[in-house]
C-alpha positions as CSV (number, residue, x, y, z in Angstrom):
1,M,5.9,4.8,-19.7
2,K,5.5,1.7,-21.9
3,I,2.1,1.1,-23.4
4,H,0.6,-2.4,-24.0
5,R,0.1,-3.3,-27.7
6,E,-3.7,-3.9,-27.0
7,G,-4.0,-0.2,-26.2
8,W,-2.9,1.4,-29.4
9,P,-6.2,1.1,-31.3
10,T,-8.1,2.7,-28.4
11,I,-5.5,5.4,-27.9
12,G,-5.5,6.1,-31.7
13,L,-9.3,6.5,-31.7
14,V,-9.4,8.8,-28.7
15,G,-6.4,10.8,-30.0
16,T,-8.0,11.2,-33.4
17,V,-11.3,12.5,-31.9
18,L,-9.3,14.9,-29.7
19,L,-7.3,16.2,-32.7
20,L,-10.4,16.7,-34.8
21,V,-12.2,18.6,-32.0
22,A,-9.1,20.7,-31.3
23,L,-8.7,21.6,-35.1
24,F,-12.3,22.1,-36.2
25,L,-14.4,23.3,-33.2
26,P,-12.5,26.5,-32.3
27,G,-14.0,29.4,-34.3
28,R,-17.1,27.4,-35.0
29,T,-18.4,27.1,-31.5
30,P,-18.1,29.3,-28.4
31,A,-15.1,28.7,-26.1
32,Y,-17.3,27.6,-23.3
33,V,-18.4,24.6,-25.5
34,H,-15.2,23.5,-27.2
35,L,-12.7,24.1,-24.3
36,P,-14.5,21.8,-21.8
37,L,-14.9,19.2,-24.5
38,I,-11.2,19.3,-25.3
39,G,-10.4,19.1,-21.6
40,L,-12.7,16.1,-21.2
41,L,-11.1,14.3,-24.2
42,V,-7.6,15.0,-22.8
43,A,-8.7,13.5,-19.5
44,V,-10.1,10.4,-21.3
45,L,-6.8,10.0,-23.2
46,L,-4.8,10.1,-20.0
47,I,-7.1,7.5,-18.4
48,V,-6.7,5.2,-21.4
49,L,-2.9,5.6,-21.3
50,W,-2.9,4.8,-17.6
51,F,-5.1,1.7,-18.2
52,F,-2.8,0.3,-20.9
53,R,0.4,0.9,-19.0
54,V,3.0,-1.9,-18.8
55,P,4.8,-1.9,-15.4
56,R,8.4,-2.8,-14.9
57,R,8.5,-5.9,-12.7
58,T,10.7,-8.8,-11.9
59,P,8.4,-11.9,-11.9
60,V,8.7,-14.4,-9.1
61,S,10.4,-17.7,-10.1
62,D,9.4,-20.2,-7.5
63,D,8.8,-23.9,-8.5
64,G,6.6,-24.5,-5.5
65,A,4.5,-21.3,-5.7
66,I,1.4,-20.3,-7.6
67,I,1.7,-16.6,-8.3
68,S,-1.0,-14.1,-9.0
69,P,-2.1,-14.0,-12.6
70,C,-3.2,-10.3,-12.3
71,D,-3.3,-7.2,-10.2
72,G,-6.4,-6.7,-8.1
73,K,-8.2,-7.7,-4.9
74,V,-9.0,-11.2,-3.7
75,V,-12.8,-11.6,-3.6
76,V,-13.3,-15.3,-3.3
77,I,-11.5,-18.1,-1.5
78,E,-13.6,-21.3,-1.3
79,E,-13.8,-25.0,-2.2
80,V,-16.0,-25.5,-5.3
81,F,-16.8,-28.0,-8.0
82,E,-15.0,-27.1,-11.2
83,P,-17.3,-28.4,-14.0
84,E,-15.4,-27.5,-17.2
85,Y,-12.1,-29.3,-17.1
86,F,-11.3,-31.1,-13.8
87,K,-14.9,-32.1,-13.0
88,D,-14.0,-32.4,-9.3
89,Q,-13.5,-30.3,-6.2
90,R,-10.9,-27.6,-6.3
91,K,-9.9,-24.6,-4.2
92,Q,-11.0,-21.4,-6.0
93,V,-9.2,-18.0,-5.5
94,S,-10.8,-15.1,-7.5
95,I,-9.2,-11.7,-8.1
96,F,-11.2,-8.7,-9.1
97,M,-9.5,-6.2,-11.4
98,S,-10.8,-2.6,-11.2
99,P,-10.5,-0.3,-14.3
100,L,-7.5,1.3,-12.5
101,N,-5.5,-1.9,-12.2
102,V,-2.9,-3.1,-14.7
103,H,-4.9,-5.5,-16.9
104,I,-2.1,-7.8,-18.1
105,N,-2.5,-11.4,-17.2
106,Y,0.4,-13.7,-16.2
107,H,1.1,-17.4,-16.1
108,P,0.8,-18.5,-12.4
109,I,3.0,-21.6,-12.9
110,G,5.5,-22.8,-15.4
111,G,5.2,-25.9,-17.6
112,T,3.0,-26.4,-20.7
113,T,-0.5,-25.2,-21.6
114,S,-2.5,-28.4,-21.6
115,Y,-5.9,-26.8,-22.3
116,Y,-7.4,-23.6,-23.7
117,K,-11.0,-22.7,-24.6
118,Y,-12.8,-19.4,-25.3
119,H,-16.5,-19.1,-24.2
120,P,-18.8,-16.3,-25.4
121,G,-21.3,-15.1,-22.8
122,K,-22.9,-12.4,-20.8
123,Y,-21.4,-9.3,-19.1
124,L,-22.5,-9.5,-15.5
125,V,-20.5,-7.5,-13.0
126,A,-17.3,-9.4,-12.4
127,W,-18.0,-10.0,-8.7
128,H,-21.4,-11.7,-9.5
129,P,-21.3,-15.4,-8.4
130,K,-22.5,-16.5,-11.8
131,S,-19.9,-14.5,-13.8
132,S,-17.5,-17.4,-13.6
133,T,-19.8,-19.7,-15.6
134,E,-22.1,-17.3,-17.6
135,N,-19.9,-14.3,-18.7
136,E,-17.6,-14.2,-21.7
137,R,-14.5,-16.0,-20.5
138,S,-11.3,-17.9,-21.5
139,T,-10.1,-21.0,-19.7
140,V,-6.4,-21.9,-19.6
141,V,-4.8,-24.9,-17.9
142,N,-1.1,-25.1,-17.2
143,K,0.6,-28.4,-16.4
144,H,3.6,-28.3,-14.2
145,P,6.0,-31.3,-14.7
146,K,6.1,-32.0,-10.9
147,H,3.0,-30.5,-9.3
148,G,0.3,-31.2,-11.9
149,E,-2.3,-28.8,-13.3
150,V,-3.7,-25.4,-12.3
151,L,-6.7,-23.9,-14.1
152,F,-7.1,-20.1,-14.5
153,R,-10.0,-18.3,-16.1
154,Q,-10.2,-14.8,-17.6
155,I,-13.7,-13.4,-17.0
156,A,-15.1,-10.3,-18.7
157,G,-17.0,-7.9,-16.5
158,A,-19.7,-5.3,-17.1
159,L,-17.3,-2.9,-18.8
160,A,-15.0,-5.5,-20.4
161,R,-15.8,-6.3,-24.0
162,R,-12.7,-8.0,-25.2
163,I,-10.6,-10.9,-23.7
164,C,-7.2,-11.4,-25.3
165,T,-5.5,-14.8,-24.7
166,Y,-2.1,-15.6,-26.1
167,A,-1.6,-19.1,-24.6
168,D,-1.4,-21.9,-27.1
169,Q,-2.6,-25.4,-26.2
170,G,0.5,-27.6,-26.2
171,G,2.9,-24.7,-26.0
172,P,5.3,-23.7,-23.2
173,A,4.2,-21.6,-20.2
174,V,6.7,-19.5,-18.4
175,Q,5.8,-18.6,-14.8
176,G,5.3,-14.8,-14.6
177,G,5.2,-14.5,-18.4
178,E,2.3,-12.7,-20.1
179,F,-0.5,-14.9,-21.3
180,G,-3.3,-12.4,-21.9
181,F,-5.1,-9.1,-21.4
182,I,-8.6,-8.1,-20.5
183,K,-10.0,-4.6,-21.4
184,F,-11.7,-2.4,-18.9
185,G,-12.7,-4.2,-15.6
186,S,-12.7,-7.9,-15.1
187,R,-11.8,-10.9,-13.0
188,V,-9.5,-13.9,-13.0
189,D,-10.3,-17.2,-11.2
190,L,-7.7,-19.7,-10.1
191,F,-8.6,-23.4,-9.5
192,L,-6.0,-25.1,-7.4
193,P,-5.5,-28.6,-5.9
194,L,-7.3,-29.1,-2.7
195,D,-4.0,-29.7,-0.8
196,A,-2.6,-26.4,-2.0
197,Q,-1.8,-24.0,0.8
198,V,-3.5,-20.6,0.1
199,E,-1.3,-17.7,1.3
200,V,-3.7,-14.8,0.7
201,A,-6.8,-13.5,2.5
202,L,-10.1,-12.1,1.4
203,G,-9.8,-8.4,0.6
204,Q,-6.0,-8.6,0.1
205,V,-4.6,-6.6,-2.8
206,V,-2.2,-8.7,-4.9
207,T,0.2,-7.9,-7.8
208,G,0.4,-9.9,-10.9
209,S,3.6,-11.9,-11.5
210,T,5.0,-11.1,-8.0
211,S,2.4,-12.0,-5.3
212,V,2.3,-15.6,-4.1
213,I,-1.3,-16.8,-4.1
214,A,-0.7,-20.4,-2.9
215,R,2.0,-23.1,-2.5
216,F,1.9,-26.7,-3.7
217,K,1.9,-29.2,-0.9
218,Y,5.0,-31.0,-2.1
């Protein structure tokens, strides 16, 4: 199993604590103390390895499609006013990522990155309506040469404490290519043109880089 580069510091920390406990507690504490502790740390290490896994996938390459930027469940589909970049009405599709999901984020369309901005903020639960505007978040806009712009926003949740964004303003964006990572529970919002045809439903489970979220009208 391949591990994402963002995971190695956390894996190293958990592994070091596990090694120290395994080396120094036996003989100094009763077995009923150190054995459960070692078991707990092994379980935490396995969970962390699972969280930072990198799946093998063949990303969708479809010029007319907007693909899912992450794994998770669709929790919002509605028309809203987008105040940061477009400053007009857009279709919003939000995907909640549980701690068990793959947390790699993918470019939903190809083209160039026309905008990027990081916002410090709160850590409300990721499904809270105000998390999109009040939580720690990063906003990225990709511009397709034919279909125009799509905004997508990484939002930290109650457990997430680090958003990693690799997109560079003015740089190329490859559909299905990795643009970021969010640690430990989060959400990604997509803001689409009003005439985009949404192809997912509320509650639907989607897969990053392969599920089609919507299609451009033309």
